[in-house]
PDB file with one MODEL, atoms N, CA, C and O in Angstrom:
MODEL        1
ATOM      1  N   MET A   1      -3.534   1.973  -9.963  1.00  0.00           N
ATOM      2  CA  MET A   1      -4.496   2.819  -9.333  1.00  0.00           C
ATOM      3  C   MET A   1      -5.927   2.274  -9.754  1.00  0.00           C
ATOM      4  O   MET A   1      -6.148   1.884 -10.900  1.00  0.00           O
ATOM      5  N   GLY A   2      -6.830   2.275  -8.805  1.00  0.00           N
ATOM      6  CA  GLY A   2      -8.164   1.823  -9.132  1.00  0.00           C
ATOM      7  C   GLY A   2      -9.089   2.308  -8.061  1.00  0.00           C
ATOM      8  O   GLY A   2      -8.714   3.107  -7.203  1.00  0.00           O
ATOM      9  N   ASN A   3     -10.334   1.805  -8.117  1.00  0.00           N
ATOM     10  CA  ASN A   3     -11.324   2.115  -7.139  1.00  0.00           C
ATOM     11  C   ASN A   3     -11.556   0.918  -6.245  1.00  0.00           C
ATOM     12  O   ASN A   3     -11.467  -0.219  -6.708  1.00  0.00           O
ATOM     13  N   GLY A   4     -11.848   1.139  -4.990  1.00  0.00           N
ATOM     14  CA  GLY A   4     -12.120   0.006  -4.151  1.00  0.00           C
ATOM     15  C   GLY A   4     -13.057   0.339  -3.002  1.00  0.00           C
ATOM     16  O   GLY A   4     -13.771   1.342  -3.030  1.00  0.00           O
ATOM     17  N   ALA A   5     -13.040  -0.504  -2.011  1.00  0.00           N
ATOM     18  CA  ALA A   5     -13.870  -0.323  -0.866  1.00  0.00           C
ATOM     19  C   ALA A   5     -13.382   0.851  -0.049  1.00  0.00           C
ATOM     20  O   ALA A   5     -12.481   1.575  -0.472  1.00  0.00           O
ATOM     21  N   ALA A   6     -13.971   1.046   1.123  1.00  0.00           N
ATOM     22  CA  ALA A   6     -13.585   2.144   2.023  1.00  0.00           C
ATOM     23  C   ALA A   6     -12.095   2.158   2.188  1.00  0.00           C
ATOM     24  O   ALA A   6     -11.492   1.089   2.283  1.00  0.00           O
ATOM     25  N   PRO A   7     -11.464   3.311   2.229  1.00  0.00           N
ATOM     26  CA  PRO A   7      -9.972   3.373   2.360  1.00  0.00           C
ATOM     27  C   PRO A   7      -9.570   2.912   3.786  1.00  0.00           C
ATOM     28  O   PRO A   7     -10.341   2.970   4.744  1.00  0.00           O
ATOM     29  N   SER A   8      -8.349   2.469   3.842  1.00  0.00           N
ATOM     30  CA  SER A   8      -7.747   2.062   5.086  1.00  0.00           C
ATOM     31  C   SER A   8      -7.550   3.304   5.987  1.00  0.00           C
ATOM     32  O   SER A   8      -7.263   4.391   5.487  1.00  0.00           O
ATOM     33  N   ARG A   9      -7.694   3.147   7.224  1.00  0.00           N
ATOM     34  CA  ARG A   9      -7.440   4.227   8.215  1.00  0.00           C
ATOM     35  C   ARG A   9      -6.369   3.773   9.205  1.00  0.00           C
ATOM     36  O   ARG A   9      -6.267   4.316  10.305  1.00  0.00           O
ATOM     37  N   ALA A  10      -5.577   2.786   8.818  1.00  0.00           N
ATOM     38  CA  ALA A  10      -4.496   2.281   9.685  1.00  0.00           C
ATOM     39  C   ALA A  10      -3.441   3.327   9.920  1.00  0.00           C
ATOM     40  O   ALA A  10      -3.123   4.129   9.043  1.00  0.00           O
ATOM     41  N   ALA A  11      -2.892   3.305  11.144  1.00  0.00           N
ATOM     42  CA  ALA A  11      -1.799   4.214  11.454  1.00  0.00           C
ATOM     43  C   ALA A  11      -0.481   3.642  10.805  1.00  0.00           C
ATOM     44  O   ALA A  11      -0.064   2.523  11.106  1.00  0.00           O
ATOM     45  N   LEU A  12       0.112   4.408   9.962  1.00  0.00           N
ATOM     46  CA  LEU A  12       1.288   3.957   9.228  1.00  0.00           C
ATOM     47  C   LEU A  12       2.456   4.905   9.644  1.00  0.00           C
ATOM     48  O   LEU A  12       2.674   5.938   9.012  1.00  0.00           O
ATOM     49  N   GLY A  13       3.175   4.541  10.684  1.00  0.00           N
ATOM     50  CA  GLY A  13       4.171   5.428  11.214  1.00  0.00           C
ATOM     51  C   GLY A  13       5.485   5.348  10.568  1.00  0.00           C
ATOM     52  O   GLY A  13       6.368   6.102  10.978  1.00  0.00           O
ATOM     53  N   ARG A  14       5.737   4.504   9.579  1.00  0.00           N
ATOM     54  CA  ARG A  14       7.037   4.381   9.003  1.00  0.00           C
ATOM     55  C   ARG A  14       7.110   5.033   7.609  1.00  0.00           C
ATOM     56  O   ARG A  14       8.043   4.766   6.852  1.00  0.00           O
ATOM     57  N   LEU A  15       6.103   5.906   7.261  1.00  0.00           N
ATOM     58  CA  LEU A  15       6.082   6.516   5.936  1.00  0.00           C
ATOM     59  C   LEU A  15       6.935   7.779   5.935  1.00  0.00           C
ATOM     60  O   LEU A  15       7.107   8.419   6.973  1.00  0.00           O
ATOM     61  N   THR A  16       7.461   8.133   4.786  1.00  0.00           N
ATOM     62  CA  THR A  16       8.084   9.441   4.684  1.00  0.00           C
ATOM     63  C   THR A  16       7.010  10.491   4.686  1.00  0.00           C
ATOM     64  O   THR A  16       5.823  10.173   4.613  1.00  0.00           O
ATOM     65  N   ALA A  17       7.408  11.732   4.769  1.00  0.00           N
ATOM     66  CA  ALA A  17       6.425  12.861   4.831  1.00  0.00           C
ATOM     67  C   ALA A  17       5.587  12.807   3.482  1.00  0.00           C
ATOM     68  O   ALA A  17       4.371  13.001   3.510  1.00  0.00           O
ATOM     69  N   GLU A  18       6.220  12.556   2.381  1.00  0.00           N
ATOM     70  CA  GLU A  18       5.589  12.523   1.050  1.00  0.00           C
ATOM     71  C   GLU A  18       4.596  11.348   1.057  1.00  0.00           C
ATOM     72  O   GLU A  18       3.442  11.535   0.669  1.00  0.00           O
ATOM     73  N   GLU A  19       4.995  10.187   1.471  1.00  0.00           N
ATOM     74  CA  GLU A  19       4.113   8.984   1.467  1.00  0.00           C
ATOM     75  C   GLU A  19       2.941   9.236   2.385  1.00  0.00           C
ATOM     76  O   GLU A  19       1.807   8.894   2.051  1.00  0.00           O
ATOM     77  N   ALA A  20       3.199   9.833   3.548  1.00  0.00           N
ATOM     78  CA  ALA A  20       2.121  10.105   4.508  1.00  0.00           C
ATOM     79  C   ALA A  20       1.097  11.100   3.923  1.00  0.00           C
ATOM     80  O   ALA A  20      -0.109  10.970   4.133  1.00  0.00           O
ATOM     81  N   ALA A  21       1.608  12.076   3.199  1.00  0.00           N
ATOM     82  CA  ALA A  21       0.707  13.061   2.611  1.00  0.00           C
ATOM     83  C   ALA A  21      -0.193  12.409   1.555  1.00  0.00           C
ATOM     84  O   ALA A  21      -1.387  12.698   1.474  1.00  0.00           O
ATOM     85  N   LEU A  22       0.418  11.506   0.731  1.00  0.00           N
ATOM     86  CA  LEU A  22      -0.364  10.777  -0.310  1.00  0.00           C
ATOM     87  C   LEU A  22      -1.373   9.850   0.434  1.00  0.00           C
ATOM     88  O   LEU A  22      -2.548   9.827   0.066  1.00  0.00           O
ATOM     89  N   TYR A  23      -0.965   9.136   1.407  1.00  0.00           N
ATOM     90  CA  TYR A  23      -1.852   8.184   2.138  1.00  0.00           C
ATOM     91  C   TYR A  23      -3.112   9.030   2.700  1.00  0.00           C
ATOM     92  O   TYR A  23      -4.265   8.618   2.582  1.00  0.00           O
ATOM     93  N   GLU A  24      -2.806  10.142   3.267  1.00  0.00           N
ATOM     94  CA  GLU A  24      -3.886  11.008   3.831  1.00  0.00           C
ATOM     95  C   GLU A  24      -4.804  11.525   2.701  1.00  0.00           C
ATOM     96  O   GLU A  24      -6.026  11.549   2.848  1.00  0.00           O
ATOM     97  N   ALA A  25      -4.193  11.936   1.573  1.00  0.00           N
ATOM     98  CA  ALA A  25      -4.981  12.357   0.416  1.00  0.00           C
ATOM     99  C   ALA A  25      -5.907  11.285  -0.126  1.00  0.00           C
ATOM    100  O   ALA A  25      -7.070  11.553  -0.428  1.00  0.00           O
ATOM    101  N   LEU A  26      -5.400  10.094  -0.247  1.00  0.00           N
ATOM    102  CA  LEU A  26      -6.206   8.983  -0.692  1.00  0.00           C
ATOM    103  C   LEU A  26      -7.337   8.701   0.266  1.00  0.00           C
ATOM    104  O   LEU A  26      -8.450   8.405  -0.168  1.00  0.00           O
ATOM    105  N   GLY A  27      -7.083   8.783   1.553  1.00  0.00           N
ATOM    106  CA  GLY A  27      -8.128   8.537   2.552  1.00  0.00           C
ATOM    107  C   GLY A  27      -9.182   9.613   2.626  1.00  0.00           C
ATOM    108  O   GLY A  27     -10.288   9.394   3.120  1.00  0.00           O
ATOM    109  N   ASN A  28      -8.806  10.837   2.102  1.00  0.00           N
ATOM    110  CA  ASN A  28      -9.781  11.914   2.090  1.00  0.00           C
ATOM    111  C   ASN A  28     -10.440  12.147   0.768  1.00  0.00           C
ATOM    112  O   ASN A  28     -11.107  13.159   0.554  1.00  0.00           O
ATOM    113  N   ASP A  29     -10.248  11.201  -0.117  1.00  0.00           N
ATOM    114  CA  ASP A  29     -10.863  11.203  -1.523  1.00  0.00           C
ATOM    115  C   ASP A  29     -10.383  12.429  -2.340  1.00  0.00           C
ATOM    116  O   ASP A  29     -11.124  12.922  -3.190  1.00  0.00           O
ATOM    117  N   THR A  30      -9.233  12.889  -2.106  1.00  0.00           N
ATOM    118  CA  THR A  30      -8.642  14.000  -2.824  1.00  0.00           C
ATOM    119  C   THR A  30      -8.618  13.766  -4.317  1.00  0.00           C
ATOM    120  O   THR A  30      -8.844  14.689  -5.099  1.00  0.00           O
ATOM    121  N   TYR A  31      -8.334  12.487  -4.737  1.00  0.00           N
ATOM    122  CA  TYR A  31      -8.196  12.148  -6.139  1.00  0.00           C
ATOM    123  C   TYR A  31      -9.493  11.491  -6.708  1.00  0.00           C
ATOM    124  O   TYR A  31      -9.486  10.939  -7.808  1.00  0.00           O
ATOM    125  N   GLY A  32     -10.552  11.565  -5.961  1.00  0.00           N
ATOM    126  CA  GLY A  32     -11.803  10.975  -6.388  1.00  0.00           C
ATOM    127  C   GLY A  32     -12.303  10.010  -5.301  1.00  0.00           C
ATOM    128  O   GLY A  32     -11.546   9.677  -4.389  1.00  0.00           O
ATOM    129  N   PRO A  33     -13.536   9.564  -5.379  1.00  0.00           N
ATOM    130  CA  PRO A  33     -14.033   8.651  -4.408  1.00  0.00           C
ATOM    131  C   PRO A  33     -13.450   7.230  -4.466  1.00  0.00           C
ATOM    132  O   PRO A  33     -13.432   6.564  -5.501  1.00  0.00           O
ATOM    133  N   SER A  34     -12.994   6.829  -3.325  1.00  0.00           N
ATOM    134  CA  SER A  34     -12.487   5.399  -3.113  1.00  0.00           C
ATOM    135  C   SER A  34     -11.276   5.062  -4.078  1.00  0.00           C
ATOM    136  O   SER A  34     -11.113   3.913  -4.487  1.00  0.00           O
ATOM    137  N   VAL A  35     -10.453   6.078  -4.418  1.00  0.00           N
ATOM    138  CA  VAL A  35      -9.275   5.799  -5.208  1.00  0.00           C
ATOM    139  C   VAL A  35      -8.265   5.123  -4.370  1.00  0.00           C
ATOM    140  O   VAL A  35      -8.037   5.575  -3.248  1.00  0.00           O
ATOM    141  N   ARG A  36      -7.623   4.060  -4.817  1.00  0.00           N
ATOM    142  CA  ARG A  36      -6.553   3.431  -4.109  1.00  0.00           C
ATOM    143  C   ARG A  36      -5.383   3.063  -5.009  1.00  0.00           C
ATOM    144  O   ARG A  36      -5.533   2.907  -6.220  1.00  0.00           O
ATOM    145  N   LEU A  37      -4.241   2.930  -4.403  1.00  0.00           N
ATOM    146  CA  LEU A  37      -3.069   2.417  -5.073  1.00  0.00           C
ATOM    147  C   LEU A  37      -2.771   1.006  -4.647  1.00  0.00           C
ATOM    148  O   LEU A  37      -2.990   0.658  -3.487  1.00  0.00           O
ATOM    149  N   GLU A  38      -2.287   0.195  -5.531  1.00  0.00           N
ATOM    150  CA  GLU A  38      -2.015  -1.222  -5.179  1.00  0.00           C
ATOM    151  C   GLU A  38      -0.547  -1.530  -5.455  1.00  0.00           C
ATOM    152  O   GLU A  38       0.044  -0.985  -6.387  1.00  0.00           O
ATOM    153  N   GLN A  39       0.022  -2.385  -4.658  1.00  0.00           N
ATOM    154  CA  GLN A  39       1.331  -2.890  -4.949  1.00  0.00           C
ATOM    155  C   GLN A  39       1.130  -4.282  -5.509  1.00  0.00           C
ATOM    156  O   GLN A  39       0.074  -4.887  -5.325  1.00  0.00           O
ATOM    157  N   GLU A  40       2.126  -4.782  -6.181  1.00  0.00           N
ATOM    158  CA  GLU A  40       2.078  -6.132  -6.711  1.00  0.00           C
ATOM    159  C   GLU A  40       2.133  -7.008  -5.492  1.00  0.00           C
ATOM    160  O   GLU A  40       2.883  -6.729  -4.557  1.00  0.00           O
ATOM    161  N   LEU A  41       1.322  -8.104  -5.486  1.00  0.00           N
ATOM    162  CA  LEU A  41       1.330  -9.042  -4.420  1.00  0.00           C
ATOM    163  C   LEU A  41       2.376 -10.131  -4.708  1.00  0.00           C
ATOM    164  O   LEU A  41       2.355 -10.775  -5.757  1.00  0.00           O
ATOM    165  N   ILE A  42       3.289 -10.314  -3.743  1.00  0.00           N
ATOM    166  CA  ILE A  42       4.258 -11.397  -3.876  1.00  0.00           C
ATOM    167  C   ILE A  42       4.005 -12.380  -2.776  1.00  0.00           C
ATOM    168  O   ILE A  42       4.085 -12.048  -1.593  1.00  0.00           O
ATOM    169  N   ARG A  43       3.694 -13.619  -3.177  1.00  0.00           N
ATOM    170  CA  ARG A  43       3.355 -14.648  -2.173  1.00  0.00           C
ATOM    171  C   ARG A  43       4.566 -14.968  -1.316  1.00  0.00           C
ATOM    172  O   ARG A  43       5.672 -15.067  -1.848  1.00  0.00           O
ATOM    173  N   TRP A  44       4.406 -15.129  -0.039  1.00  0.00           N
ATOM    174  CA  TRP A  44       5.492 -15.487   0.886  1.00  0.00           C
ATOM    175  C   TRP A  44       6.189 -16.803   0.508  1.00  0.00           C
ATOM    176  O   TRP A  44       7.416 -16.878   0.556  1.00  0.00           O
ATOM    177  N   ASP A  45       5.482 -17.764   0.161  1.00  0.00           N
ATOM    178  CA  ASP A  45       6.084 -19.085  -0.258  1.00  0.00           C
ATOM    179  C   ASP A  45       7.018 -18.914  -1.404  1.00  0.00           C
ATOM    180  O   ASP A  45       8.099 -19.501  -1.431  1.00  0.00           O
ATOM    181  N   TRP A  46       6.606 -18.100  -2.371  1.00  0.00           N
ATOM    182  CA  TRP A  46       7.456 -17.846  -3.596  1.00  0.00           C
ATOM    183  C   TRP A  46       8.705 -17.083  -3.199  1.00  0.00           C
ATOM    184  O   TRP A  46       9.807 -17.405  -3.644  1.00  0.00           O
ATOM    185  N   ALA A  47       8.529 -16.045  -2.338  1.00  0.00           N
ATOM    186  CA  ALA A  47       9.666 -15.240  -1.928  1.00  0.00           C
ATOM    187  C   ALA A  47      10.678 -16.017  -1.073  1.00  0.00           C
ATOM    188  O   ALA A  47      11.885 -15.950  -1.304  1.00  0.00           O
ATOM    189  N   LEU A  48      10.158 -16.754  -0.081  1.00  0.00           N
ATOM    190  CA  LEU A  48      10.988 -17.512   0.798  1.00  0.00           C
ATOM    191  C   LEU A  48      11.801 -18.590   0.065  1.00  0.00           C
ATOM    192  O   LEU A  48      12.959 -18.820   0.416  1.00  0.00           O
ATOM    193  N   GLU A  49      11.224 -19.250  -0.937  1.00  0.00           N
ATOM    194  CA  GLU A  49      11.892 -20.190  -1.710  1.00  0.00           C
ATOM    195  C   GLU A  49      13.159 -19.580  -2.385  1.00  0.00           C
ATOM    196  O   GLU A  49      14.189 -20.240  -2.522  1.00  0.00           O
ATOM    197  N   ARG A  50      13.038 -18.361  -2.777  1.00  0.00           N
ATOM    198  CA  ARG A  50      14.096 -17.743  -3.522  1.00  0.00           C
ATOM    199  C   ARG A  50      15.114 -17.043  -2.560  1.00  0.00           C
ATOM    200  O   ARG A  50      16.283 -16.867  -2.906  1.00  0.00           O
ATOM    201  N   LEU A  51      14.653 -16.667  -1.392  1.00  0.00           N
ATOM    202  CA  LEU A  51      15.521 -16.040  -0.388  1.00  0.00           C
ATOM    203  C   LEU A  51      16.353 -17.031   0.348  1.00  0.00           C
ATOM    204  O   LEU A  51      17.490 -16.712   0.695  1.00  0.00           O
ATOM    205  N   HIS A  52      15.863 -18.222   0.615  1.00  0.00           N
ATOM    206  CA  HIS A  52      16.504 -19.214   1.438  1.00  0.00           C
ATOM    207  C   HIS A  52      17.900 -19.509   0.905  1.00  0.00           C
ATOM    208  O   HIS A  52      18.862 -19.422   1.668  1.00  0.00           O
ATOM    209  N   PRO A  53      18.057 -19.865  -0.410  1.00  0.00           N
ATOM    210  CA  PRO A  53      19.402 -20.152  -0.912  1.00  0.00           C
ATOM    211  C   PRO A  53      20.410 -19.036  -0.782  1.00  0.00           C
ATOM    212  O   PRO A  53      21.617 -19.275  -0.731  1.00  0.00           O
ATOM    213  N   ALA A  54      19.906 -17.804  -0.728  1.00  0.00           N
ATOM    214  CA  ALA A  54      20.822 -16.686  -0.584  1.00  0.00           C
ATOM    215  C   ALA A  54      21.321 -16.512   0.818  1.00  0.00           C
ATOM    216  O   ALA A  54      22.230 -15.727   1.086  1.00  0.00           O
ATOM    217  N   GLY A  55      20.714 -17.254   1.705  1.00  0.00           N
ATOM    218  CA  GLY A  55      21.255 -17.255   3.111  1.00  0.00           C
ATOM    219  C   GLY A  55      20.561 -16.260   3.961  1.00  0.00           C
ATOM    220  O   GLY A  55      20.879 -16.128   5.143  1.00  0.00           O
TER     221      GLY A  55
ENDMDL
END
């Protein structure tokens, strides 16, 4: 969790009800100004190298 630029306003239609509520709360500054959650970034080249042998 951190602070960042303007929140995303993208339409995210595949979220659960709980995820959608959190996404909306973050966009409305419910937890403070410009609060955001981040996922770990996994580079595609790294992931594909490891997935390819698995078939």
